[in-house]
N, C-alpha and C positions, 0 to 999 in steps of 0.2 A: 504391770507387765512391762518388760524392758523394751527400749526402742530398738528398731532394726539397725544392724551395723551397715556400713557402706556395702560390704560384700553381699549381705542379704538383699539390700535394695537393688543392687546390680543384677543379682540372680532373678529376682521377681520381674524385673523389667526386660531382661534379655530374652526371655521366652516369647515375649510379645513383639519383639523388634521385627520390623518389616524389611523385606528385601531392598537392597540399595537401588540406585538409579541405573537401569539397564539401558542398552543402546536405543531400544524402541521408545522408551519414555524420555530419553535424553534429547531425541530429535523432536522438536516441537513445531507444530503447525502455527501459522500466523496468528490465529485468533487468541492464542494464549498470551501473546505479549502486548496485545491491544496497542499497536504502534500508531502514533499520530502523524506518521511521515507524510501521508497524502495531504492532510489538512495544512501542514506547515509548508508544503511545497507549492500548493496552489489553492487559491480560495475556493472553498467547497461549492459555493453557488456558481462561480465561473466555470468550474469543471463540469457541473451537471447541466448548466444551461448557458446559452449565449444570447445576448440581445444585440440586434443589428441596428446601429445608429444610421442616421440619414447620410446618404452620399449623393454625389452629383453624377453618378455613372449613367450613361445613356445605354439603354438595353435594347436588345433585338434577338431574333431567333438564332442568329449565327454568332453572336458575340461581338458584332460590329454594328454600326448604325445602318438600319435598313428602313428605307422610306415606306415600304409596304407594311412595316410593323408600327409605323407612327399613327397615332390617333389624332385626327384633325380636330382641334378645339377652337371654335370661333373666338375671335378677339374679345367680344363682349362677355362671353362666359369665362374666358381666361382672366379677364380683368376683375370679375366678381370674386373669383377664388384667390386671385392675388391679393385683393383687398382683405379677404377673410384671413389669409395667412399672416397679415401684419397685425392682427388683433392680439390682445393679451390672452393668456391661457384661460383666464376667468371668463372673458367674453366668448371665447371659442366653446367652452364647456356649456355656456348658456345657449349657444346656437346649435348644439348637437341635434336637437329634433329636426331643424331645418337641414342639417348636413345629412341626416339619415334619410330624409325625404328625397334629397338629391341623389343619394346612392340607389334608391329604388325607382328612379326616374326611367322613362323609356328612351331618353336621349343618351346615346352612347357617350358623347363628349361630357355631359354633365355627370354621368355615372363614373367615368374614369377620373374626372377631376375631384369628385367627392371621395373616391377610393384613395387617391393620393393624399388628401388631407387627413383622412382617418389614419393612414399609415404614418404620416408625419407626426401626428399626435402620439401615436404609440412608440415613436422613436425618440421621444424626449428622454434625455439621459437622466434627468432627475424627476422622480415621481411621475412616470407616464400614467395617464388616466385610464388604466386598463379596466377597472371596474365600471367606470362611467361609460366606456365604449361598449362593454358587454351588456350593460343595462339598456342600451339602445336597441338591442335585439338584432344586431347587424351580422353576427357570426354566420347564420344560415345564408345570408346574402353573399358574404365573403366566399363561402363554399361554392355557391352557385357560380360566381364569377371565376373561381379557381377551376372548376370542372367544365364550364361552358363559356369560354372567353370570346367566342366568335373568331377564333384564329389569331387573336392578338396575345402574344406571349408577354407583352408588357402588362396587360391586365392580369394574367396569371401570376406574374412575378409580384405585382403590387399586392394582390390578394394573399399570396403565400407569405409575403413579407409581414403584412399586418397580422396574420394568424401566428406567424413565428414569434412575434413580439408579445402576443398574448400568452403563448405557452412558455415564454421566458419568465412569467410571473409566478404567482403562488400556486399551490396545489389546486385550490378551488378555481382559479382562473384557467389553469391548464385543463381541468376537468370540463369546463364549459366548452372548450374546443373539441376535446375527445368525444364527449357525449353527443356532439352535433354531427358526428360522422366524418370529420375531416381526415382521419388517418388513412382510410382506403384511397382517398383522393390524392393525398401526398404520395403514397406508395405508387399509384398508377403513373404519376408524373415524374417518377424517377427514370422513366423511359422517354421523357420529353426530348425533342431534338434540340432544345435550348439548354445549354449548360447552366445558364443563370437560373432557370426554373428548377433544374435538377438540384442545384446547390441550395436554393432556398427551401425546397421541400425536404432535402436531406437535413438541413439545419433545424427545421420544425420537428422532424422525427427524432432528432437527437435531443431536443428539449423535452419532448414527451417521455422518451426513454430515461432521461435523467431526472424526471420529476418523481417517479415512484416505481416500486417493483411491479405494480399493476400496469402502469403505463409501459414499462419495459417489455413485460410479457405480452401485452396486447400487440405492440409493434412487431415483436418476433412472430407471434402467432398468425398475424395477418400477412406475413411473407415479405417483410421489408429487407431482411438481410441478403437474400439472394440477389435482389435488385441492386443493393448497395455494393455487393462484391463484384457484380458485373461492371459497374462504373469503375471500381478500383482496379479492375483488370484491363480496362480500356487503354490502349496505348495512345500516346500523344494527346492527352487532355490539355486543352488550351488554357484552362483556368486552374492554376496550382491550388487556389483556395478551395476548389471543388473537391479535389482529392483529400486535402487536409480535413475538410468537414465530413467527408465520407468516413475517414478513419476515426475521427472523433466520435461520430455517431455510432459506429461499430463498437468502439470502446465502451460507450454508454450501454449498449445492448449486452455487453459481456460483463458488465459491472454489477456488484451487489452479491451478498452472501447470506441473506436472510429472507428467502432462500437464494441460492445460486440460480442463474438462468439454466434452462434445459440445455445440457451440454451437447445433445444431439442436434440442437438448433444452431448453436453458436460455433461448434467445432469446425464447420466448413470455412470459417474466417481465418483459421490458423495458417494454412499454406499461402493464402492470398496475402495476408499481412507480412508473413516471413519473406515473401518475394519482394515486397516493397523496400526492405532494407537494402536490396541490391540496386535500387534505382539511382540514377545520377541526380546530383543537385537536390538532395532531400533537405528540406528546411529543418531547422531545429525544432520548430513547433510540430512538424509532422513526425519527426523522430520521437518526440515526447509522447505524442498520442499513440504511436505504435508501441512504445514501451509500456504505457499505461494499459493498453489493450492486453498485452502479454502478461502483465502482472495480474490482471483479472482472470485470464484464461488458465493460468498456472496455479491459481489459488484453490487448493483442495486435494482431492484424491490423486494417487500416483498415476492413474490412467490419463488424467488431464495433463499432468506434467509430461508424460510420455508422448502425448500428441504434439506438444510444443517441441520436445527433443527431436521427434521424428521429422518435423518440418524444417529442421536445421536452423532454428532461430537462436539457439543458445550462444553460439560464437558471436553473433552480432550484438546480443544483449550484453555479453561480457565486455566486448570492445567498447561499448558506450559507457561503461563504468568510468572510463578515463575521459569522458567528454568534459570540456571546460565549463559547461553551463549546468547548474543544478536542475534547470528545467528538464534536462535530458537524463543526467546520471541518477537523479532521484527515483524515477520510475524504473530505470534499468536495474538499480539496486533492489528495488521492490520485487522485480521479476526474478532476478537471480536468487534472492532470498527464498522465494517460493520453490524454485527448482531444486535447491539443496535440501528441502524438507522431504524430498522423495527418497527412493531407495539408493543403494550404494552406486549402482550403475548410472543412475540419473545425476547424482552428485558428481560422479567422476567426469561426466561430460563438461560440467562447468569448470572443474579443476583443470582438465586438459585444454580448455579454451583460454586458460591464463587468468582465472579469476583471483587466485590467491594474492598475487602481488598487488593487483589493483584494489582488492579489499584492504590490504595493508595501508595503502595510500589514504583510503577513506577513513581510517581510524583516527586521523588527525584533522578531519574536517571540522570547520568552525561550528557547524550546526549539530546540536546535541542529538536531534532525531536521526541524523545520518550516522553518527557514531553508534547510537543504540542499535539501529538496523544492521549496521556492519558487524557489530559484536554478535547479534542474534544469528546472522548468516554464518559467521565463523563457528558459532556454537553447534550449528547443525552439520558443519563439515567435520568438526572434531568429535561429533557423535558417531562418525562412521568407523571404518576399519583402520587398522594401524597404518597402512600406507597412506590413507587420506589424512590421518593425524600428522603423519610425517610431512605431507605436502605443506601443511601449515608451519610445522616446527622447523622445516628446512630454511624458513625465513625467520631468523632469530629476532629481527626487528619487530615482527608481529607479536611474538611472545613477550618481548619487553614492553611493547605498547599495551598489551592486554593486562600485564601485571601492574603497569603504571595506572591504568584506568581503575583497576580493582583497588588500588591504594588511594587514588586521588580523584576519581571520577564522580560525576553526579550519580545519585543512588540508582536511578532507572537504567543508566548506562552501566554502572558497576554490576548490577544484577546480571546483565547479559554477558559481560566479560567474565563473571564468575562461572556462568554456565559453560562458556567456551573453554575455560581452563579446567573446570571440574570434569567435563566430558573427556578431556585429553588425558586425565589421570587413569583412564581405562586403557591407555595405550601401553607402550613399552617402558622398561626401566630407563631407557635413554630419554624418553619424553619427560618422565617425572624428574630426572636429574637436571634436564634443561630448565624446567620450570623452577626448581629449587635454586639453581644457580642464578636465575634471573630475579630471585627474591620473592617468590610467590608465598612463602610461608608466613611472612610478616602480615601482609594484608588478609590472608585467610584466617589467621588468628584474631584479627580485628573484626572481620565480617561475621564470625560466629557470635559476636557480642551485639550484633545489629538487632533492631526492632523488627526488621523485615524477616518474617518467618521463612519465606522461600529462600532468601539469601542465606539464612542460617543453615537450612537443610542442605542446600547445594554445597556450601562451604564445608560442612561436616562430612559430606560424602567424599569430597576431594581429599580432605585430611585423612580420612579413613583409608583411601586407596594409597595415599603416599606412605602412611605408616605401615601398611601391609607390605609395600615394596621394601621399606626399611627393614622389616623383619627378615626378608629374604637376604638382604645384605648382612644382617646380623648372624644368620646361620653360617656365614663364611668368616666374618670378621669378629663376631662376638658382640658387636655394638650396633644398635639401630641409630644411625646418625640423625634421622629425621625426628626421633623422639627427643633427642638432645636439643635440636634446633627449635622445636615447638615449645619445649620448656623455656628456652631463652626468650621467646616472644610472648610468654604468658598463656599459651594455648591450653596447658594443663589446668591452670586456674580458671580459664573460661569454661572448660568442660565441667569442672566442679560446680560452678555457678549454674550451669545449665541443668544440673540435677533437679532443680526446683522449677524448671520451665513448665508452663502450663500445657504446652504442646507435647503429647506423648511420644511422637516420633522423635522429637528433638531430645527429650531427656533420656529416652531409651538409647539413642545413638551415642549420646555423650557418655552414658554409663558403659556402653560396650567399648568405646575407645579407651576410657580410663582402665577398665578391667584388662583389656588385651595388651595395652602398650605402656602402661605406667604402673609403677610399683606402689599400690595404694593399700595393700592388705592391712598394714599396721597403723594407718594414719588415725583411725577413730577408735582408740582404746576406751575413751569415755563414752558410755552408752548414751549420754545426754547430748553429745556433739551432733550438730545438724550437718546435712550434706553440703551446705554452702560455706562451711568453715574453711579457713585457709590451709592449704597444703604447704609443706616445707620440703623442698627437694634439695639434695646435696648439690653443691656447685661443681661445675665441670667445665672443661674447655669446649666451647660450642662454636668456635670459628671453623666450621667444617665445610670444605669444598668437595662436592661430589664429582667424581671422575665419570666422564661419559664413556 
């Protein structure tokens, strides 16, 4: 039996060819690109948890030294604990049973002094002995001192500090605190008259929320967020670090997508956080935590994005794309990237806030993850309507940069740039002409030869749209200029080779393009010729400049 001709093969594949990439599928939610931007921007453990190292701050109920809050420690007792503090860590660990006995003493001065020593052990920067302290069985005693301190906020603070550093450890260490019943006590003390105690309990809750989805959901379920938002809404907080830790903890409560937190529980944070952008003298660290919180809150369905839009947060987030520190512009980009995955009206809010030119600046960022995220964000804008594509293409520098990335960029960044340009081929003839004049055909003809299946598919879709527009030009001039240029860059040869590609979508699309736009009818007169044999096209003048 004779072999199939090229035309036969094209016909058999054409009937199974799937619809091209439409606007809905072109706009991609974040999970599809598996971006590592957060990890590269901030150490994962540090973001989820914070360990508080020892300081020499004198604490009181009012934020200043108060004699009524001082615990009188007799000189002989103080001398004993001062001597203990001078010992090596090995000696201290051997003395933990004695320190535990002191913590359970009936003498308030001894109890407080022992509590301080436990806290200092847990504050060691390198290898704090968390497991050894847990093994002493002291967590219930810490809870007792936290909830019933006899009116001494210093005792509450020290107990909260010790527990905070335990929950800065591993999942098992955190669970030891959670299972002991500490969480409701922390939440109740968010209403403390002492900002120091409020801050320490906030810190502890943030560590629990950052430890696991289960911890996050427990803290939410027990009602921590309303109490935290009340603190964030309090005017004239005397401790700036209290507000920063509140926002950080709120961001941890909003974080996570497997599953996302209950939006009905976290959405009340949106207007409160948006209002904080308007505060005076906001630190870079606070701005960063605000942006991270909004990046989590806007990750997902459009109704979540709309809640962020309604709160008026988008202009502030766009403005922070120009912040000089990556600490801030990284999560701001993350949030704006989520916003433009929404519908056309939500994307338009970001555009009208000035996002396009700032995204163009980020395309030349030194960090690969930022360039990748920026290309992804632009791809979701060019997946919009023609006016939104025009908002990108009116900045020809962006088009040129995207083409350059497609030609010379790292593969993971190149893929996102390809999506941005391919989506734009669904725009107008002017948009396609702009891309062609910026040199997009050469890299597209190269990327169809990539080993990256997604990159090949997206490139074929772009070339198909460009060739279709070329046929419209040919109906008036008699010549499809884009066919000639693609031949010049070897695209036709690449399509021929793709006839044997193992992915059916790819070989079907390549067959379709060859059939519709290239004169291949007589190329395989010998029935034994295979589809990957070389084509021979007539030479022509291919230095074509497309008029806009």
